[in-house]
C-alpha positions as CSV (number, residue, x, y, z in Angstrom):
1,M,-0.1,0.1,0.0
2,S,1.5,3.3,-1.1
3,G,0.8,6.6,-3.1
4,L,-1.7,9.5,-2.5
5,P,-4.8,7.6,-3.0
6,T,-3.8,5.1,0.0
7,Y,-3.0,7.9,2.2
8,L,-6.2,9.7,1.3
9,F,-8.2,6.5,2.1
10,I,-6.6,6.0,5.4
11,L,-7.1,9.6,6.4
12,S,-10.6,9.6,5.3
13,C,-11.2,6.3,7.5
14,A,-9.6,7.9,10.4
15,F,-11.7,11.0,10.0
16,L,-14.8,8.7,9.8
17,L,-13.7,6.8,12.8
18,Y,-13.1,9.9,14.9
19,V,-16.5,11.5,13.9
20,V,-18.6,8.4,14.9
21,A,-16.7,7.2,17.8
22,G,-13.3,9.1,18.7
23,Y,-15.1,12.5,19.5
24,P,-18.0,10.9,21.3
25,L,-15.6,9.1,23.6
26,L,-13.3,12.0,24.2
27,L,-16.4,14.2,24.8
28,K,-17.8,11.8,27.5
29,I,-14.5,11.8,29.3
30,L,-14.2,15.6,29.2
31,A,-17.8,16.2,30.4
32,R,-17.2,13.7,33.3
33,F,-13.7,15.1,34.4
34,A,-14.1,18.7,33.6
35,R,-17.9,19.2,34.4
36,K,-19.2,22.9,35.0
37,P,-22.2,22.6,37.0
38,V,-25.0,25.3,36.8
39,Q,-25.4,27.1,40.1
40,K,-29.3,26.9,40.5
41,G,-31.5,28.9,42.8
42,D,-35.1,29.3,43.7
43,L,-36.2,32.0,41.4
44,L,-39.6,33.1,40.4
45,P,-39.2,35.6,37.5
46,T,-42.1,36.7,35.3
47,V,-42.3,34.5,32.3
48,S,-44.0,34.8,28.8
49,V,-44.9,31.6,27.1
50,V,-44.9,32.3,23.5
51,I,-46.7,29.7,21.3
52,P,-46.4,30.4,17.5
53,V,-49.0,28.4,15.4
54,H,-50.5,28.1,12.1
55,N,-53.8,26.2,11.5
56,A,-53.3,24.2,14.9
57,E,-56.8,23.5,15.9
58,A,-56.0,19.8,16.5
59,Y,-53.5,20.6,19.2
60,L,-54.0,24.2,20.6
61,H,-56.8,23.1,23.3
62,R,-54.5,20.6,24.6
63,K,-51.3,22.9,24.5
64,I,-53.1,25.7,26.3
65,D,-54.3,23.2,29.0
66,T,-50.8,22.0,29.4
67,V,-49.5,25.5,30.0
68,L,-52.2,26.5,32.5
69,A,-51.5,23.5,34.4
70,F,-47.9,24.6,34.8
71,D,-46.6,24.4,38.6
72,Y,-45.9,28.1,38.3
73,P,-47.6,31.2,40.0
74,R,-50.3,32.3,37.4
75,E,-49.8,35.9,38.3
76,L,-46.1,35.7,37.0
77,L,-47.1,33.8,33.8
78,D,-48.0,35.5,30.5
79,V,-49.3,33.3,27.8
80,L,-49.3,34.5,24.3
81,V,-50.6,32.6,21.2
82,I,-49.3,34.2,18.0
83,S,-51.4,32.8,14.9
84,Y,-49.9,33.5,11.5
85,G,-52.2,33.3,8.8
86,S,-54.5,30.6,10.6
87,T,-57.6,30.0,8.6
88,D,-59.2,27.2,10.8
89,E,-60.3,27.3,14.3
90,T,-56.9,28.1,15.8
91,D,-58.0,31.7,16.7
92,S,-61.4,30.8,18.2
93,I,-59.9,28.3,20.4
94,A,-57.2,30.8,21.7
95,R,-59.9,33.4,22.2
96,S,-62.0,30.9,24.3
97,Y,-59.3,31.1,27.0
98,A,-59.4,34.9,27.5
99,A,-61.0,34.5,30.8
100,W,-57.5,32.8,31.9
101,D,-55.6,35.7,30.4
102,V,-54.4,33.9,27.4
103,R,-53.5,36.4,24.7
104,L,-54.0,36.0,21.0
105,L,-52.1,37.9,18.4
106,H,-53.2,37.4,14.7
107,V,-50.4,38.2,12.2
108,P,-50.2,37.6,8.3
109,D,-48.6,34.5,7.2
110,E,-45.1,35.5,6.9
111,G,-43.5,32.3,8.3
112,N,-42.6,31.1,11.9
113,T,-39.7,33.6,12.1
114,A,-41.6,36.7,11.4
115,A,-44.3,35.8,14.0
116,L,-41.6,35.1,16.8
117,N,-40.1,38.5,15.9
118,V,-43.6,40.1,16.5
119,A,-44.5,38.2,19.4
120,V,-41.2,38.8,21.4
121,S,-41.8,42.7,20.8
122,K,-45.2,42.2,22.6
123,T,-43.7,40.9,25.8
124,R,-42.1,42.2,28.8
125,S,-41.4,39.3,31.0
126,S,-38.0,38.6,32.3
127,I,-37.9,35.2,30.8
128,L,-39.2,33.9,27.5
129,L,-40.4,30.3,27.0
130,L,-40.7,29.1,23.4
131,S,-42.6,25.9,22.6
132,D,-44.2,24.4,19.7
133,V,-48.0,23.7,19.8
134,W,-47.9,20.1,19.6
135,Q,-45.8,19.3,22.8
136,I,-47.2,18.2,26.1
137,V,-44.8,19.8,28.7
138,E,-44.6,18.4,32.2
139,P,-46.2,20.6,34.9
140,G,-43.0,21.2,36.9
141,S,-40.7,21.9,33.9
142,L,-40.9,25.6,33.9
143,R,-40.0,26.0,37.5
144,E,-37.0,23.6,37.0
145,M,-35.7,25.5,34.0
146,V,-35.9,29.0,35.6
147,K,-33.8,27.6,38.5
148,C,-30.9,27.6,36.1
149,F,-31.1,31.4,35.6
150,A,-30.0,32.0,39.2
151,D,-26.5,31.2,37.4
152,P,-25.6,34.6,35.8
153,A,-23.6,32.8,33.2
154,V,-26.9,30.8,31.8
155,G,-28.6,32.6,29.0
156,V,-30.5,29.8,27.4
157,V,-32.1,26.7,29.1
158,S,-33.4,23.7,27.1
159,G,-35.8,21.1,28.2
160,E,-35.7,17.4,27.1
161,V,-37.9,16.5,24.4
162,I,-39.0,12.9,24.3
163,M,-40.2,11.9,21.1
164,H,-43.2,9.5,20.8
165,G,-44.4,8.6,17.2
166,Q,-47.8,7.9,15.9
167,G,-46.9,4.3,15.6
168,D,-44.2,1.7,16.1
169,S,-42.5,1.7,12.5
170,A,-38.8,1.0,12.1
171,A,-38.6,4.7,10.6
172,E,-40.2,6.2,13.8
173,R,-38.0,4.1,16.1
174,N,-34.9,5.1,14.1
175,L,-35.7,8.7,14.2
176,S,-36.2,8.4,18.0
177,M,-32.8,6.9,18.1
178,F,-30.9,9.7,16.2
179,A,-33.0,12.3,18.4
180,R,-31.5,10.5,21.4
181,I,-28.0,10.7,19.9
182,D,-28.3,14.4,19.4
183,G,-29.7,14.9,22.9
184,W,-26.7,12.9,24.2
185,F,-24.4,15.3,22.5
186,G,-26.2,18.2,23.9
187,D,-26.2,17.0,27.4
188,R,-22.4,16.3,27.6
189,L,-21.8,19.8,25.7
190,S,-23.9,21.3,28.4
191,D,-22.2,19.7,31.4
192,L,-18.9,20.8,29.9
193,D,-19.9,24.5,29.2
194,S,-22.4,25.2,26.6
195,M,-24.5,23.4,24.1
196,L,-24.0,24.7,20.3
197,S,-27.8,24.9,19.9
198,A,-31.0,25.2,21.8
199,G,-33.9,22.8,21.8
200,G,-35.9,24.7,19.2
201,S,-39.2,23.3,20.2
202,F,-38.9,23.8,23.9
203,F,-36.5,26.3,25.5
204,A,-36.3,29.3,27.7
205,I,-34.2,32.6,27.2
206,R,-33.5,35.7,29.2
207,R,-35.8,38.3,27.4
208,P,-32.8,40.9,26.8
209,L,-30.8,38.2,25.0
210,M,-33.6,37.7,22.5
211,P,-32.3,38.9,19.1
212,Q,-34.4,40.1,16.1
213,I,-34.3,37.0,13.8
214,P,-33.4,37.6,10.1
215,A,-36.2,36.9,7.7
216,D,-34.4,34.2,5.8
217,T,-33.0,32.2,8.8
218,L,-33.6,28.6,8.3
219,L,-33.0,27.4,11.9
220,D,-34.2,30.4,14.2
221,D,-33.6,28.4,17.5
222,L,-29.9,28.0,16.4
223,Y,-29.7,31.8,15.7
224,V,-31.2,32.7,18.8
225,A,-29.0,30.2,20.9
226,M,-25.9,31.6,19.0
227,A,-26.8,35.2,19.8
228,A,-26.7,34.4,23.5
229,F,-23.6,32.5,23.2
230,F,-21.6,35.2,21.7
231,R,-22.7,37.6,24.4
232,G,-20.8,35.3,26.8
233,F,-23.7,33.1,28.2
234,R,-24.0,29.5,28.5
235,I,-26.7,27.4,26.7
236,V,-27.6,24.5,29.1
237,V,-30.2,21.7,29.4
238,E,-32.1,21.1,32.4
239,P,-32.7,17.2,32.5
240,S,-35.7,17.4,34.8
241,A,-37.8,19.6,32.4
242,F,-39.7,17.4,29.8
243,A,-41.8,17.8,26.9
244,F,-43.4,15.0,25.0
245,D,-43.8,15.4,21.2
246,D,-46.2,12.9,19.8
247,A,-47.1,14.8,16.6
248,L,-44.1,14.0,14.4
249,P,-44.5,12.8,11.0
250,V,-43.3,9.4,10.2
251,E,-40.4,10.6,8.6
252,P,-39.2,14.1,7.3
253,D,-39.1,14.4,3.5
254,F,-35.5,14.9,1.8
255,R,-36.2,18.6,1.3
256,E,-36.7,19.0,5.1
257,R,-33.5,17.2,5.7
258,V,-31.6,19.4,3.3
259,K,-33.1,22.4,5.1
260,S,-32.0,21.2,8.5
261,Q,-28.4,20.8,7.1
262,A,-28.2,24.0,5.3
263,G,-29.2,25.8,8.6
264,D,-25.6,24.6,9.8
265,Y,-24.2,26.2,6.8
266,Q,-26.1,29.3,6.8
267,M,-25.2,29.6,10.7
268,M,-21.5,30.0,9.5
269,K,-22.2,32.8,7.4
270,L,-24.4,34.6,9.9
271,Y,-21.7,33.9,12.8
272,P,-18.4,33.6,11.2
273,D,-16.8,33.7,14.6
274,L,-18.1,30.2,15.3
275,L,-14.9,28.9,13.2
276,N,-12.2,31.1,14.9
277,A,-10.8,31.7,18.4
278,C,-13.8,34.0,19.3
279,N,-15.8,30.7,19.7
280,R,-14.8,29.3,23.2
281,M,-16.2,26.0,22.1
282,R,-14.4,26.0,19.0
283,F,-12.9,22.7,19.3
284,H,-16.3,21.0,19.9
285,Y,-18.0,22.9,17.1
286,W,-15.4,21.8,14.6
287,S,-15.5,18.2,15.9
288,Y,-19.4,17.9,16.1
289,K,-20.9,20.4,13.6
290,V,-18.3,21.0,11.1
291,A,-17.3,17.4,10.9
292,R,-20.6,16.2,10.3
293,L,-21.0,18.6,7.4
294,L,-17.6,17.2,6.0
295,L,-18.5,13.5,6.6
296,P,-20.1,12.8,3.3
297,F,-17.1,14.0,1.6
298,A,-14.8,11.7,3.6
299,L,-17.4,8.9,2.5
300,I,-16.9,9.9,-1.1
301,A,-13.2,9.9,-0.8
302,I,-13.2,6.5,0.6
303,A,-15.4,5.2,-2.4
304,V,-13.2,6.6,-4.8
305,T,-9.9,5.7,-3.5
306,S,-11.0,2.3,-2.8
307,F,-10.6,1.5,-6.4
308,Q,-6.9,2.3,-6.4
309,L,-5.9,0.3,-3.3
310,H,-3.3,-2.4,-3.5
311,P,-3.1,-5.3,-3.1
312,K,-6.2,-6.3,-5.1
313,R,-7.7,-8.3,-2.2
314,L,-7.7,-5.1,0.0
315,M,-9.4,-3.1,-2.9
316,I,-12.1,-6.0,-3.1
317,A,-12.5,-6.1,0.8
318,A,-13.0,-2.2,1.0
319,L,-15.6,-2.2,-2.0
320,A,-17.4,-5.1,-0.5
321,V,-17.9,-3.5,2.9
322,Q,-19.2,-0.2,1.1
323,A,-21.5,-2.4,-1.1
324,V,-23.1,-4.2,1.8
325,I,-23.7,-0.8,3.8
326,Y,-25.2,1.0,0.8
327,G,-26.8,-2.1,-0.5
328,L,-28.8,-2.5,2.9
329,A,-29.7,1.2,2.9
330,A,-31.0,0.9,-0.8
331,I,-33.4,-2.1,0.2
332,D,-34.8,-0.6,3.2
333,P,-38.0,1.0,1.5
334,W,-38.8,-2.8,0.4
335,L,-38.5,-4.3,3.9
336,G,-41.4,-4.5,6.3
337,G,-41.9,-5.7,9.8
338,R,-39.9,-5.3,13.0
339,S,-37.0,-7.6,12.0
340,F,-33.5,-7.0,13.3
341,L,-32.4,-6.5,9.5
342,K,-35.0,-3.9,9.1
343,R,-33.8,-2.2,12.2
344,I,-30.2,-2.1,10.6
345,T,-31.3,-1.0,7.0
346,A,-33.7,1.7,8.5
347,A,-30.6,3.0,10.5
348,L,-28.2,2.9,7.6
349,R,-30.9,4.3,5.2
350,T,-31.3,7.4,7.6
351,F,-27.6,8.0,7.7
352,V,-27.1,7.5,3.9
353,V,-30.1,10.1,3.1
354,T,-28.6,12.6,5.8
355,M,-25.3,12.4,3.9
356,L,-26.9,13.1,0.7
357,A,-28.8,16.0,2.2
358,S,-25.6,17.5,3.7
359,V,-24.0,17.6,0.2
360,C,-27.1,19.1,-1.4
361,A,-27.3,21.7,1.5
362,I,-24.2,23.4,0.3
363,A,-26.4,25.2,-2.3
364,V,-27.4,27.7,0.5
365,L,-23.9,29.1,0.6
366,F,-24.8,30.4,-3.0
367,V,-28.3,30.8,-3.3
368,A,-30.6,32.9,-1.0
369,P,-32.7,30.6,1.2
370,H,-36.0,32.0,0.2
371,K,-35.4,30.9,-3.1
372,L,-34.7,27.3,-2.1
373,W,-37.5,27.1,0.4
374,K,-40.7,29.0,-0.3
375,D,-42.5,28.2,2.7
C-alpha cells in the first residue's frame, strides 16, 4: 500500500472513525472530569410563554391546557398565542381562553420567524419560554428551568424533548434513536460548558438576550442560541424539564433534511466567529458540527480511493464492505416488519440520506434561502 490514494483512504477512514466514535468518547471523558455545574437557585421571575401556531386547531386546546397546568404562580405567567395566517378554528380556540388571560395575536402568514419577532416585541417578562404547539410539557418543567437562571452565566435553558411517534414503525424508532443521539451530545456539551444550539421546540431565554431574527433564517432556534452564546452566556439543558412530542411525521422528507443541514451552513455565514478563536467551544464546534458536514465528503473519498488500493484483495474487501452498507440502505424501503435486519437497514438508510442531504445543503452558500424554500 503506497501512494496518494492510499493515504487519502486512510485519512478519510480515520476521520470517519473520529466522528462516529473518537470524538464521542473524548467528549464523554471531558464532560465527566471537567464538568461545569449550573448554580441553581429558587427563582420566580415573570415568564412569557410564546406559542407560534398556524392552523393548529388539532393541538391548541391541549397545549394551552398544558401551559395553564404549570406548577408556577399564575400571576407571573403571561401566555401569548401568535397565530400567523391561521384559517381554521385556531384563533377561536385561543380566544376561548381569554378568561384565563391567554392573549391572542393574529398576524399575516409570513412564516414562523416573522411571527416570533412580532411576538417577542409584545412581551415584557424577564424570561421567554418558546414551545411548539403539539408538545405536552410536564407541569413542573418551567419551575425547574428557571432555577438555572440563578446562575448569571446561563442565558438559554433547553428542556428534554421525548419523542413519541404515531406508531411503532422502524422509521419512527430510528428517528427517535437519532434524536436521542443528538440529545446525548447536547447533554455532554451542556455539562462541559455550553450546547451549540437550543432545543428549538422547547427552550427558555433571558428576554434581553432575544435577538431580532433575520427573515431568511432557516434555523431560528440556532440563531437565537448563538446570539446568547456570543454575548458570553451558556446554553444548558435542564434534564428534569420534559416535553413529550407525539405529533411528528413518520419521517421528514428529503427537502426538510436538506433544510436542516443547510441551516448549519447558513449559521457559519451569519456567525463567522463560530470558526475562529472567538468561539470558546471552537474545538467542539469543529468536531461536532463542522465534522458532520464534512463527513459525506470523507465517504466519497473512501469510495473513490477504494478502487486504487493495493493489493487487489484489499481493494475488493473495501468495496465489498461499502457495497453491503449502501446495499442495505437501498433495500430498506422494500423491507417491512420489525425484524433485526429492518432495524439495521432503517438506520443505514437514515444515515445515507442525511449524508446526501448534507451535500445538497451546500447550495445555501450560493443561493438565498427564500429561493430554495418558499414556505
